[in-house]
C-alpha positions in Angstrom: -36.1 -218.9 -0.9 -33.2 -221.1 0.5 -32.4 -221.3 4.2 -29.4 -221.8 6.0 -29.9 -222.6 9.5 -27.5 -222.9 12.5 -28.7 -224.2 15.5 -27.2 -225.4 18.8 -28.8 -229.0 19.6 -30.6 -231.7 18.2 -34.0 -230.7 19.6 -33.9 -227.1 18.0 -33.2 -229.4 14.9 -36.1 -231.4 15.2 -38.8 -228.5 15.7 -36.8 -226.5 13.0 -37.7 -229.3 11.0 -41.3 -229.7 11.5 -41.6 -225.5 11.6 -40.7 -225.8 7.7 -42.2 -228.7 7.0 -45.7 -226.5 8.2 -44.4 -223.5 6.2 -43.6 -225.7 3.1 -46.9 -227.0 3.4 -48.7 -223.2 3.9 -46.9 -221.8 1.2 -47.2 -224.5 -1.4 -46.7 -222.0 -4.0 -43.1 -221.0 -3.1 -40.2 -223.0 -3.3 -38.7 -223.6 0.0 -35.4 -225.3 0.7 -33.8 -225.4 3.9 -30.5 -227.1 5.6 -30.2 -227.3 9.2 -26.1 -227.4 10.9 -26.5 -228.7 14.3 -23.8 -228.3 17.0 -23.5 -229.7 20.6 -24.4 -227.2 22.5 -24.4 -223.4 22.3 -20.8 -222.6 24.2 -19.8 -219.1 24.3 -18.4 -216.4 22.6 -14.8 -215.4 22.4 -14.1 -212.2 24.3 -10.8 -211.9 21.9 -10.1 -212.4 18.6 -8.5 -215.9 18.1 -6.0 -216.4 15.2 -5.8 -220.0 15.4 -9.5 -220.8 15.4 -10.6 -224.4 15.5 -13.8 -226.0 15.8 -15.3 -226.9 18.7 -19.1 -228.2 17.9 -20.3 -225.3 20.2 -22.4 -222.9 18.3 -20.9 -219.4 20.0 -17.3 -220.9 19.6 -17.9 -221.6 15.9 -20.0 -218.9 15.0 -17.5 -216.2 13.3 -15.8 -219.1 11.2 -19.2 -220.5 10.4 -20.9 -217.2 9.6 -18.2 -216.0 6.9 -17.8 -219.5 5.5 -21.9 -219.3 4.6 -21.3 -215.6 3.9 -19.3 -216.4 0.7 -22.0 -218.7 -0.4 -25.2 -217.1 0.5 -24.4 -214.0 -0.9 -23.7 -214.8 -4.1 -27.4 -216.6 -4.2 -30.6 -215.3 -4.8 -33.2 -215.4 -2.2 -30.9 -217.0 0.2 -30.8 -216.0 4.2 -28.9 -217.7 7.2 -31.0 -218.1 10.2 -28.8 -218.6 13.4 -31.0 -220.3 16.2 -30.1 -220.5 19.8 -31.2 -219.4 23.3 -30.4 -216.8 25.9 -30.5 -218.9 28.5 -29.8 -216.5 31.5 -28.8 -213.8 29.6 -30.2 -210.4 28.9 -31.7 -210.5 25.8 -30.6 -207.2 24.1 -27.0 -207.4 25.0 -26.9 -210.7 23.8 -28.5 -209.9 20.6 -25.5 -206.9 20.1 -23.0 -209.3 21.4 -24.0 -211.5 17.8 -24.4 -208.9 16.0 -20.8 -207.5 16.5 -19.8 -211.1 15.5 -21.7 -210.4 12.3 -20.1 -207.2 11.8 -16.8 -207.6 12.6 -16.9 -210.9 9.9 -17.7 -208.9 7.4 -21.1 -210.9 7.0 -23.0 -209.2 3.5 -25.6 -211.6 3.2 -29.0 -211.7 4.6 -28.9 -213.1 8.1 -30.9 -213.2 11.5 -30.5 -214.0 15.0 -33.7 -215.7 16.2 -33.2 -216.0 19.8 -35.3 -218.4 22.0 -36.7 -216.8 25.4 -35.4 -218.3 27.6 -34.9 -222.0 25.3 -36.7 -223.4 23.0 -38.9 -225.3 25.5 -40.7 -222.0 25.5 -41.9 -222.2 22.0 -43.2 -225.6 22.9 -45.1 -224.2 25.8 -46.5 -221.3 24.1 -49.1 -223.5 22.3 -50.9 -225.7 25.3 -53.2 -227.2 22.2 -49.9 -228.6 21.1 -48.9 -230.0 24.2 -52.6 -231.6 24.7 -52.5 -233.5 21.7 -49.3 -234.8 21.9 -49.2 -235.7 25.7 -53.2 -236.1 26.4 -52.6 -237.2 30.2 -50.3 -233.9 30.2 -50.8 -232.0 33.5 -52.1 -228.6 31.5 -52.9 -227.2 35.1 -49.0 -226.9 36.2 -49.3 -224.1 32.9 -49.9 -221.6 35.9 -46.5 -221.7 37.0 -45.1 -220.5 33.7 -44.9 -216.7 32.2 -44.0 -216.7 28.8 -40.6 -216.1 27.7 -39.8 -215.2 31.6 -36.3 -216.0 32.5 -37.2 -218.9 34.5 -37.1 -222.6 34.7 -38.5 -223.4 31.2 -37.6 -227.3 30.4 -38.0 -227.9 33.8 -42.1 -227.1 33.9 -42.4 -228.6 30.6 -41.0 -232.1 32.2 -43.2 -231.4 34.8 -45.9 -231.1 32.7 -45.5 -234.1 30.1 -42.9 -236.3 31.8 -44.4 -239.0 33.8 -44.1 -238.2 37.5 -42.4 -234.8 36.4 -39.0 -233.1 36.3 -37.9 -235.1 39.5 -38.2 -238.5 38.2 -36.4 -237.4 35.0 -33.7 -236.0 37.0 -33.6 -239.5 39.4 -33.3 -241.5 35.7 -30.6 -239.3 34.4 -28.7 -240.0 37.1 -26.1 -236.8 36.6 -25.8 -237.5 32.7 -27.4 -235.5 30.4 -28.4 -238.3 27.8 -31.5 -239.0 29.1 -32.7 -235.4 29.2 -31.8 -234.5 26.3 -33.1 -237.8 24.9 -36.9 -236.1 26.5 -35.8 -232.7 24.8 -36.0 -234.3 21.5 -39.2 -236.3 22.1 -40.9 -233.5 23.3 -39.7 -231.2 20.2 -40.7 -233.7 17.9 -43.8 -235.1 19.3 -45.3 -231.4 20.3 -43.7 -230.0 17.4 -45.9 -232.1 15.2 -49.0 -230.2 16.3 -47.9 -226.8 16.8 -49.7 -224.3 15.4 -47.7 -221.4 13.5 -49.9 -218.3 14.6 -51.7 -218.8 17.6 -48.1 -219.3 19.7 -48.0 -217.2 22.7 -44.2 -217.1 23.1 -43.3 -213.7 21.4 -39.9 -214.9 20.4 -41.6 -217.9 18.7 -43.5 -215.0 16.9 -40.3 -213.1 16.0 -38.8 -216.6 14.3 -41.7 -217.3 12.2 -42.0 -213.4 11.4 -38.6 -213.1 9.8 -39.2 -216.5 8.0 -42.6 -215.5 6.9 -40.7 -211.9 5.5 -38.6 -213.5 3.8 -40.6 -216.1 1.9 -43.1 -213.7 0.9 -40.7 -211.1 0.0 
């Protein structure tokens, strides 16, 4: 089975690689191959058609052209799928899914594809496995998980920062000094360290379980 991923940033890239490695180990009798195209952020969907499309490096902006391009390749391959992984952030999840499906429809995507939306954001998938968090960060302030409701539209990564980052979210923001670089580095570190210990089938995040289910459905088909 070949999976082509489109994802919005580096931290999700890291986490998806951990997930796929675990699936490859779990289904050792299956040939599982994957490739990841990571973007420099999520961007936004175009409201109107744009004949002069240009690559922006943002996932939603570039989604139509990449879906068309990979459709040409994947629809002629046996057992291949396009997996788009992205955060819904503050968006209504159902409406967002409808907008994404509309992009696929108007661009006549015929290959196997699925949109996997992290609710609210990828860090929710890390918070869904507190055992993995504890193994990755033995000094984590696990009691702060009481502030979090799984897959809620809330301050997800900020809560994770308070749990695992030394002196918490406020310290990270002070160190970042208005730049996203330091925050991005922290998110990549969390994805890597927690991702190593993530247990795929005991995660409390419904959106993560949907993601795993869509992958396994294709691996076992």
